[in-house]
N, C-alpha and C positions, 0 to 999 in steps of 0.2 A: 592531448591525446587520450582517447578512451581506453581503459583496460577493463576486462571482464573477468569476474571470478566465477568459478563453478561452485554452486552451493550443493551440499549433500542433501539427498532426498529426506533423510532423517531430520536435518535442520530445518528444511522448508516446511515439513509437516508440523514441527514444533511451533514455528512462527505462525503458520496458518491457523493452528488451534488457538493461539494467543490472540491473534487479530479477530477471529470469530468470537471468542469469549468476551472481548472488549467491545463488540458491536461495530468493528471497523470495516469488516468485509463479509460478503455473503456469496453463496454459489449462484451463478447466473445460469438459469435453466434454459434460456433461449439458445437455439442452435444458430450460431452465426458462421464464422469462418472456421474451417478445420473439420475434423472427422466427427461423424455422428457419435454421440456418447462421450465426447471429450469434455471434461469439466473446465469451465471458465470461472474465475473469481473476479468480483467487482467490489469496489468500495461502496459502502453505504453512504448516504448523505452525511452522516456524522463522521465517517471515516475520511471523506473528502475534506471536511472542515478541519479535522485534526491534522491531516497531511499538509494542508495549506498553511496552517498555523506553525507547524513544526518546520516546514521547508522555507518559510518566508525569511528573508534576510532582514534582520532588525537593524535599524539605524540607531546610532548612539546620539542621544540628545546632550549637547554640550551647552550649558548655560552661557549666555553672553555676559561679559563683564563690563 
């Protein structure tokens, strides 16, 4: 079952600044879906790599005896 938490705007802004400072995400200037002037954020190629590495489930290597 999925549960959703509401994040305060103040917390989102803090996380966004950190991700931008680390080169993990950038503003997407292209107008896609949504209202004109609405800001969209996308991962940089580096951000995608970091997310994949962090989210990957690592297996435990057990040496055979």
